[in-house]
TIPA-489368 format. One line per field, with one value per residue (C-alpha): x, y, z. Coordinates in nm, 3 decimals. Layout:
! TIPA-489368
xx = X; ...
yy = Y; ...
zz = Z; ...
//
This chain:
! TIPA-489368
xx = 1.581; 1.537; 1.390; 1.043; 0.857; 0.762; 0.908; 0.702; 0.396; 0.458; 0.499; 0.170; -0.014; -0.070; -0.029; 0.061; 0.273; 0.299; 0.585; 0.933; 1.045; 0.848; 0.999; 0.885; 0.932; 0.996; 1.033; 1.036; 1.310; 1.672; 2.005; 2.128; 2.018; 2.159; 2.144; 1.957; 1.697; 1.329; 1.237; 1.528; 1.751; 1.832; 1.784; 1.411; 1.177; 0.944; 0.650; 0.841; 0.968; 0.808; 0.672; 0.828; 0.517; 0.562; 0.928; 0.837; 0.606; 0.709; 0.556; 0.523; 0.660; 0.307; 0.196; 0.489; 0.443; 0.079; 0.179; 0.449; 0.183; -0.048; 0.230; 0.259; -0.084; 0.035; 0.352; 0.680; 0.785; 1.158; 1.297; 1.235; 1.389; 1.391; 1.415; 1.220; 1.187; 1.445; 1.704; 1.549; 1.828; 1.698; 1.387; 1.422; 1.303; 1.527; 1.696; 1.358; 1.243; 1.555; 1.482; 1.121; 1.240; 1.517; 1.306; 1.080; 1.374; 1.354; 1.643; 1.693; 1.828; 1.869; 1.918; 2.114; 2.389; 2.517; 2.614; 2.335; 2.395; 2.549; 2.777; 2.830; 2.453; 2.417; 2.671; 2.528; 2.173; 2.285; 2.165; 2.201; 2.257; 2.332; 2.302; 2.536; 2.482; 2.827; 2.806; 3.168; 3.524; 3.683; 3.601; 3.533; 3.276; 3.119; 3.054; 2.931; 2.672; 2.575; 2.578; 2.485; 2.780; 3.128; 3.463; 3.356; 3.089; 3.340; 3.574; 3.292; 3.189; 3.542; 3.558; 3.237; 3.343; 3.667; 3.471; 3.262; 3.578; 3.731; 3.415; 3.408; 3.076; 3.069; 2.798; 2.720; 2.825; 2.578; 2.722; 2.464; 2.652; 2.596; 2.800; 2.979; 3.137; 3.116; 3.495; 3.546; 3.415; 3.757; 3.822; 3.482; 3.593; 3.917; 3.722; 3.514; 3.827; 3.983; 3.690; 3.617; 3.267; 3.042; 2.958; 2.937; 2.605; 2.639; 2.326; 2.195; 1.937; 1.577; 1.586; 1.311; 1.156; 1.480; 1.729; 1.806; 2.077; 2.274; 2.259; 2.580; 2.680; 2.671; 3.051; 3.059; 2.814; 3.013; 3.337; 3.195; 3.068; 3.390; 3.632; 3.525; 3.311; 3.565; 3.847; 3.639; 3.541; 3.904; 4.011; 3.727; 3.830; 4.190; 4.083; 3.822; 3.538; 3.190; 2.995; 2.684; 2.869; 2.696; 2.358; 2.499; 2.630; 2.278; 2.147; 2.393; 2.287; 1.916; 1.967; 2.219; 1.973; 1.670; 1.556; 1.871; 1.684; 1.593; 1.780; 1.619; 1.516; 1.233; 1.061; 1.368; 1.412; 1.058; 0.905; 0.872; 0.808; 0.438; 0.525; 0.837; 0.811; 0.596; 0.661; 0.461; 0.492; 0.474; 0.107; 0.008; 0.004; 0.094; 0.301; 0.340; 0.713; 0.938; 0.772; 0.546; 0.325; 0.218; -0.023; -0.217; -0.416; -0.386; -0.361; -0.601; -0.877; -0.771; -0.530; -0.211; -0.334; -0.656; -0.465; -0.207; -0.482; -0.711; -0.817; -0.597; -0.275; -0.387; -0.459; -0.113; 0.051; -0.137; -0.046; 0.325; 0.291; 0.151; 0.437; 0.214; 0.460; 0.413; 0.602; 0.797; 0.912; 1.181; 1.353; 1.292; 1.445; 1.441; 1.632; 1.900; 1.648; 1.443; 1.751; 1.854; 1.506; 1.472; 1.803; 1.698; 1.365; 1.528; 1.781; 1.530; 1.221; 1.353; 1.355; 1.004; 0.855; 1.058; 0.952; 0.589; 0.572; 0.732; 0.505; 0.747
yy = 4.564; 4.723; 5.063; 4.966; 5.264; 5.101; 5.378; 5.634; 5.411; 5.401; 5.779; 5.822; 5.558; 5.327; 4.951; 4.872; 4.557; 4.230; 4.158; 4.170; 3.887; 3.598; 3.393; 3.030; 2.824; 2.474; 2.281; 2.312; 2.051; 2.138; 1.961; 2.168; 2.377; 2.730; 2.889; 3.197; 3.003; 3.073; 2.710; 2.473; 2.637; 2.426; 2.746; 2.772; 2.756; 2.457; 2.668; 2.770; 2.426; 2.277; 1.919; 1.661; 1.657; 2.029; 1.980; 1.716; 1.944; 2.050; 2.179; 2.012; 2.128; 2.153; 2.394; 2.627; 2.604; 2.707; 3.025; 3.102; 3.080; 3.308; 3.565; 3.605; 3.770; 4.047; 4.141; 4.266; 3.935; 3.881; 3.677; 3.379; 3.303; 2.937; 2.908; 2.770; 2.753; 2.484; 2.454; 2.429; 2.205; 1.930; 1.908; 1.597; 1.792; 2.097; 2.064; 2.028; 2.352; 2.524; 2.395; 2.517; 2.866; 2.889; 2.759; 3.061; 3.298; 3.408; 3.500; 3.223; 3.279; 3.003; 3.067; 2.774; 2.661; 2.475; 2.154; 1.934; 2.076; 1.920; 2.210; 2.079; 2.068; 2.422; 2.540; 2.330; 2.456; 2.818; 2.926; 3.303; 3.369; 3.177; 3.337; 3.102; 3.101; 3.067; 3.251; 3.220; 3.248; 2.971; 2.611; 2.706; 2.976; 2.773; 2.479; 2.704; 2.853; 2.512; 2.273; 1.969; 2.014; 1.871; 1.949; 1.750; 2.009; 2.294; 2.109; 2.035; 2.401; 2.508; 2.247; 2.375; 2.739; 2.643; 2.472; 2.784; 2.993; 2.754; 2.770; 3.150; 3.156; 3.440; 3.405; 3.595; 3.499; 3.566; 3.622; 3.641; 3.800; 3.651; 3.633; 3.326; 3.515; 3.891; 3.906; 3.775; 4.047; 4.113; 3.741; 3.704; 3.959; 3.766; 3.442; 3.613; 3.738; 3.391; 3.243; 3.552; 3.596; 3.846; 4.016; 3.962; 4.043; 4.101; 4.101; 4.073; 3.799; 3.866; 3.699; 3.578; 3.272; 3.165; 3.257; 3.580; 3.372; 3.400; 3.781; 3.981; 4.117; 4.490; 4.483; 4.324; 4.583; 4.875; 4.722; 4.675; 5.032; 5.173; 4.999; 4.652; 4.764; 5.025; 4.769; 4.524; 4.799; 4.896; 4.536; 4.474; 4.781; 4.662; 4.321; 4.450; 4.277; 4.427; 4.439; 4.592; 4.712; 5.050; 4.880; 4.645; 4.941; 5.085; 4.758; 4.781; 5.137; 5.044; 4.830; 5.057; 5.220; 5.069; 4.778; 4.573; 4.321; 4.586; 4.541; 4.804; 5.166; 5.102; 5.436; 5.610; 5.368; 5.286; 4.973; 4.916; 4.542; 4.574; 4.658; 4.444; 4.121; 3.840; 3.522; 3.199; 2.944; 2.566; 2.560; 2.825; 3.120; 3.439; 3.696; 4.067; 4.037; 3.780; 3.850; 3.557; 3.788; 3.999; 3.765; 3.865; 3.547; 3.189; 3.018; 2.761; 3.021; 3.257; 3.289; 3.487; 3.743; 3.808; 3.846; 4.084; 4.306; 4.258; 4.471; 4.307; 4.372; 4.725; 4.799; 4.680; 4.893; 5.197; 5.116; 5.108; 5.425; 5.600; 5.476; 5.255; 4.971; 4.648; 4.595; 4.315; 4.555; 4.664; 4.342; 4.387; 4.104; 4.313; 4.608; 4.577; 4.594; 4.868; 5.082; 5.046; 5.128; 5.426; 5.565; 5.512; 5.684; 5.983; 6.010; 5.969; 6.143; 6.368; 6.365; 6.504; 6.216; 5.965; 6.099; 6.112; 5.738; 5.626; 5.823; 6.105
zz = 3.404; 3.065; 2.992; 2.870; 3.012; 3.343; 3.556; 3.369; 3.405; 3.781; 3.794; 3.608; 3.810; 3.513; 3.464; 3.104; 3.123; 3.306; 3.546; 3.401; 3.630; 3.777; 4.057; 4.072; 4.386; 4.253; 4.576; 4.952; 4.991; 5.055; 5.079; 5.372; 5.670; 5.654; 5.997; 5.870; 5.669; 5.739; 5.673; 5.736; 5.998; 6.305; 6.506; 6.433; 6.729; 6.752; 6.628; 6.315; 6.218; 5.907; 5.888; 5.659; 5.436; 5.366; 5.280; 5.022; 4.823; 4.473; 4.150; 3.810; 3.477; 3.340; 3.613; 3.550; 3.173; 3.211; 3.394; 3.138; 2.867; 3.063; 3.102; 2.725; 2.728; 2.958; 2.770; 2.909; 3.064; 3.017; 3.303; 3.528; 3.866; 3.966; 4.342; 4.634; 5.006; 4.961; 4.684; 4.334; 4.211; 4.440; 4.217; 3.997; 3.690; 3.740; 3.401; 3.232; 3.393; 3.263; 2.912; 2.935; 3.027; 2.769; 2.479; 2.531; 2.499; 2.862; 3.088; 3.346; 3.697; 3.954; 4.325; 4.466; 4.700; 4.391; 4.570; 4.417; 4.067; 3.760; 3.666; 3.312; 3.249; 3.384; 3.128; 2.843; 2.898; 2.890; 3.233; 3.223; 3.592; 3.906; 4.247; 4.429; 4.803; 4.959; 5.292; 5.389; 5.261; 5.467; 5.545; 5.907; 5.831; 5.547; 5.777; 6.057; 5.820; 5.674; 5.975; 5.765; 5.528; 5.562; 5.399; 5.091; 5.006; 5.036; 4.801; 4.556; 4.556; 4.465; 4.188; 4.030; 4.061; 3.887; 3.610; 3.551; 3.537; 3.283; 3.070; 3.084; 3.273; 3.523; 3.785; 4.105; 4.456; 4.736; 5.080; 5.358; 5.644; 5.989; 6.305; 6.165; 5.874; 5.940; 5.967; 5.611; 5.378; 5.228; 5.185; 5.017; 4.758; 4.711; 4.661; 4.393; 4.220; 4.227; 4.037; 3.824; 3.962; 3.792; 4.122; 4.496; 4.659; 5.032; 5.243; 5.594; 5.641; 5.746; 6.085; 6.316; 6.477; 6.639; 6.367; 6.551; 6.718; 6.392; 6.387; 6.372; 6.710; 6.793; 6.793; 6.447; 6.314; 6.449; 6.321; 5.973; 5.965; 6.107; 5.875; 5.757; 5.465; 5.358; 5.359; 5.156; 4.912; 4.862; 4.811; 4.565; 4.365; 4.364; 4.234; 3.990; 4.173; 4.143; 4.471; 4.624; 4.933; 4.920; 4.960; 5.223; 5.421; 5.410; 5.551; 5.838; 5.914; 5.901; 6.209; 6.379; 6.617; 6.785; 6.569; 6.518; 6.299; 6.040; 5.713; 5.489; 5.531; 5.289; 5.354; 5.212; 4.921; 4.807; 4.657; 4.283; 4.284; 4.203; 3.842; 3.801; 3.993; 4.130; 4.322; 4.305; 4.584; 4.548; 4.654; 4.397; 4.637; 4.450; 4.635; 4.564; 4.627; 4.794; 5.131; 5.220; 5.427; 5.128; 4.949; 4.638; 4.578; 4.458; 4.121; 4.261; 4.231; 3.950; 3.659; 3.698; 3.444; 3.635; 3.961; 3.808; 3.671; 3.970; 4.263; 4.527; 4.337; 4.248; 4.614; 4.716; 4.447; 4.575; 4.934; 4.849; 4.643; 4.948; 5.166; 5.384; 5.415; 5.605; 5.929; 5.759; 5.485; 5.729; 5.622; 5.248; 5.047; 4.730; 4.870; 4.599; 4.317; 4.479; 4.536; 4.171; 4.041; 4.272; 4.152; 3.791; 3.841; 4.008; 3.725; 3.441; 3.577; 3.852; 4.228; 4.262; 4.061; 4.260; 4.599; 4.489; 4.417; 4.744; 4.974; 5.049
//
């Protein structure tokens, strides 16, 4: 997130640039079934389970290229996230998508469990960032989080992490903390150190529709707050591992009283995504953020540029500015980014300006 004046634009209520980052869902298919997943978890209730036809849906290179061209009109676009409601690396054209992003000089991030990937191709194509979903530091916890996996996947993951280390490519580990792995924070930091990861992002999942069964227990939460996070933080510092444990601790505290499924005190942090980010689903639905409930419109009916500059997006920006958050914002999936941007705004423009744009 570069300093291109966006924070001042937000403070002054102006829209001058397009999104810095656009997140493209490439496919709904996945090679596994993480227990916290909104779409593929075996814990989902019958009403929340997705049909096979939905899971087969994916986008084309031409459709993504058209949006990338449209984004040039707006200015300020620097980065692309390739992801999906499944794993983007299961898309048969994944390496073509990477080429299409890199040839435009854009920063390319892929969110993946890594198992379907060709690690050599990832390195050769110059992928800037991988958010590697690991969700465990032992074979036992890894398999508990990914019920469809076996020991072979754990071994393959380690082999690819070793390859990245050998090639000098430092990517991020993502550790979604659930009841299966809440005891392994320190070991997760040690795993990151072993493979020279760029950072470890810890997070609580946004749970619902049956996946609540994977939630950390009250005892695990209290243990993490009492000593678990502190021990992991100390070990990370000792090993030189960068983490977001401060943000993760905030997530734990957000669900400490009352609503145990809350993962973000968004009213205290604020939302800046309306100037920085957008997500486009496989069917062309355009989201304000990563939350599938906050829909702006559809590319089937309008161009991205017209939506970005349109009334619906403007109304959502104003709603967030006034602090009128959605109920689902209590599980904000962009809490890391919002916390960073809020801290930057307060530092650069002052606390009064910061509080004014988050409805406080």
